[in-house]
C-alpha positions in Angstrom: 49.1 7.1 -33.5 46.6 4.3 -33.3 42.9 5.0 -33.1 40.9 3.2 -30.5 37.7 1.7 -31.9 34.5 2.5 -29.9 32.7 -0.5 -28.7 29.3 -0.9 -30.2 26.4 -2.9 -29.0 27.3 -5.5 -31.6 30.6 -6.1 -30.0 29.1 -6.7 -26.5 27.8 -10.1 -25.7 24.0 -10.1 -25.8 22.4 -10.9 -22.5 20.0 -13.9 -22.4 16.3 -13.4 -22.3 16.3 -14.7 -18.7 18.9 -12.1 -17.7 17.0 -9.3 -19.4 13.7 -10.3 -17.8 15.3 -10.7 -14.4 16.8 -7.2 -14.7 13.3 -5.8 -15.4 11.9 -7.6 -12.4 14.6 -6.2 -10.2 13.1 -2.8 -10.8 9.5 -3.6 -10.2 6.9 -6.4 -10.6 5.8 -7.1 -14.2 3.0 -9.3 -15.5 4.0 -12.3 -17.7 2.2 -10.6 -20.7 4.2 -7.4 -20.1 7.5 -9.2 -19.9 6.8 -11.2 -23.0 6.0 -8.1 -24.9 9.1 -6.3 -23.8 11.3 -9.3 -24.7 9.6 -9.5 -28.1 10.3 -5.8 -28.7 13.9 -6.4 -27.7 14.2 -9.0 -30.4 14.5 -12.2 -28.4 13.5 -15.5 -30.0 10.0 -16.7 -28.9 11.4 -20.0 -27.6 14.1 -18.2 -25.5 11.5 -15.8 -24.1 9.1 -18.7 -23.2 11.9 -20.6 -21.5 13.0 -17.5 -19.6 9.5 -16.7 -18.4 8.9 -20.3 -17.4 12.1 -20.4 -15.4 11.3 -17.1 -13.7 7.8 -18.3 -12.8 9.2 -21.6 -11.4 11.7 -19.7 -9.3 8.9 -17.4 -8.1 10.7 -14.4 -9.4 7.7 -13.6 -11.6 4.1 -13.9 -10.3 1.0 -12.5 -11.9 -0.7 -12.7 -8.6 2.0 -10.6 -6.9 1.9 -8.2 -9.8 -1.9 -7.9 -9.6 -1.7 -7.2 -5.8 1.0 -4.5 -6.4 -1.1 -2.9 -9.1 -4.2 -2.9 -7.0 -2.4 -1.3 -4.0 -0.8 1.3 -6.3 -4.1 2.3 -8.1 -6.1 2.5 -4.8 -3.4 4.8 -3.4 -3.8 6.9 -6.5 -7.5 7.1 -6.0 -8.8 4.9 -8.8 -12.0 2.9 -8.6 -12.6 -0.8 -9.1 -13.7 -0.6 -12.8 -10.5 1.1 -13.8 -8.4 -1.3 -11.8 -10.2 -4.3 -13.3 -9.7 -3.0 -16.8 -6.0 -2.4 -16.2 -5.6 -5.9 -14.7 -7.3 -7.4 -17.8 -4.9 -5.5 -20.1 -2.0 -7.2 -18.2 -3.5 -10.6 -18.7 -5.1 -11.2 -15.3 -8.3 -13.2 -15.6 -11.6 -11.5 -14.8 -12.2 -14.1 -12.0 -8.8 -13.5 -10.4 -9.3 -9.7 -10.7 -12.7 -9.9 -9.0 -11.4 -12.1 -6.2 -8.5 -9.7 -5.7 -10.8 -6.7 -5.5 -13.2 -8.5 -3.1 -10.3 -9.5 -0.9 -8.9 -6.0 -0.8 -11.5 -4.8 1.7 -11.2 -1.3 0.2 -14.0 1.2 1.1 -14.7 2.4 -2.4 -17.2 5.0 -1.1 -14.7 6.5 1.3 -12.1 6.5 -1.5 -14.5 8.3 -3.9 -15.4 10.8 -1.3 -11.7 11.5 -0.6 -11.1 12.0 -4.3 -14.0 14.5 -4.5 -12.5 16.4 -1.6 -9.0 16.3 -3.1 -10.2 17.5 -6.5 -12.9 19.9 -5.6 -12.4 20.9 -2.0 -14.6 20.2 1.0 -17.5 22.5 0.1 -20.4 20.6 -1.3 -22.7 21.9 -4.0 -26.4 21.9 -4.6 -26.0 23.0 -8.3 -27.0 20.1 -10.5 -24.4 20.9 -13.3 -21.6 20.9 -10.8 -22.8 17.6 -9.2 -22.9 16.1 -12.7 -19.3 17.3 -13.4 -18.2 15.8 -10.1 -20.0 12.5 -10.9 -18.3 12.4 -14.4 -14.9 12.9 -12.7 -15.5 9.8 -10.5 -16.9 7.8 -13.3 -13.7 8.5 -15.4 -11.6 7.4 -12.4 -13.4 4.0 -12.5 -15.9 4.1 -9.8 -19.2 2.3 -10.1 -22.4 4.3 -10.7 -23.8 3.4 -7.3 -20.7 4.5 -5.5 -20.7 7.8 -7.5 -24.3 8.4 -6.7 -23.7 7.8 -3.0 -20.6 10.0 -2.9 -22.3 12.9 -4.7 -25.5 12.6 -2.7 -23.5 12.5 0.5 -21.7 15.6 -0.6 -25.1 17.2 -1.3 -26.4 16.2 2.1 -23.3 17.8 3.7 -24.0 21.0 1.8 -27.6 21.2 2.9 -26.6 20.4 6.5 -24.2 23.3 6.4 -26.7 25.7 4.9 -29.5 24.7 7.4 
């Protein structure tokens, strides 16, 4: 009786860096920095990774602009503010100027988004209690909203609470 040998990863031909990166891009958009890091972790040679990324960019399969737009849409849908989104874009290698231009072009109503987040998290009842307002403000600040937006959202909530009481 002969024994069949199990195939190991060493027996299989290794995919090229281009094929591996293309496979990742087939699932979702990735920034160039993210692809490079994943290829490096997978053990691909730096020159192979550079060539693969350049080829993907030339073929318009990989675009940092498209990645940034996707990330912005996703984070706005999740209820995050512009400061958080800007920081995440910077972590992915998107320049500050490009991130600012993208945020300005998005035409997102940050105050409406912040107010919706407050309602989702805390309900529609406003509060006049200072400690509770501070807790709600901290929640919005952690989600990446600017202080002026947080102030407007929490004061609008306070105005609604006093209108309901009066």
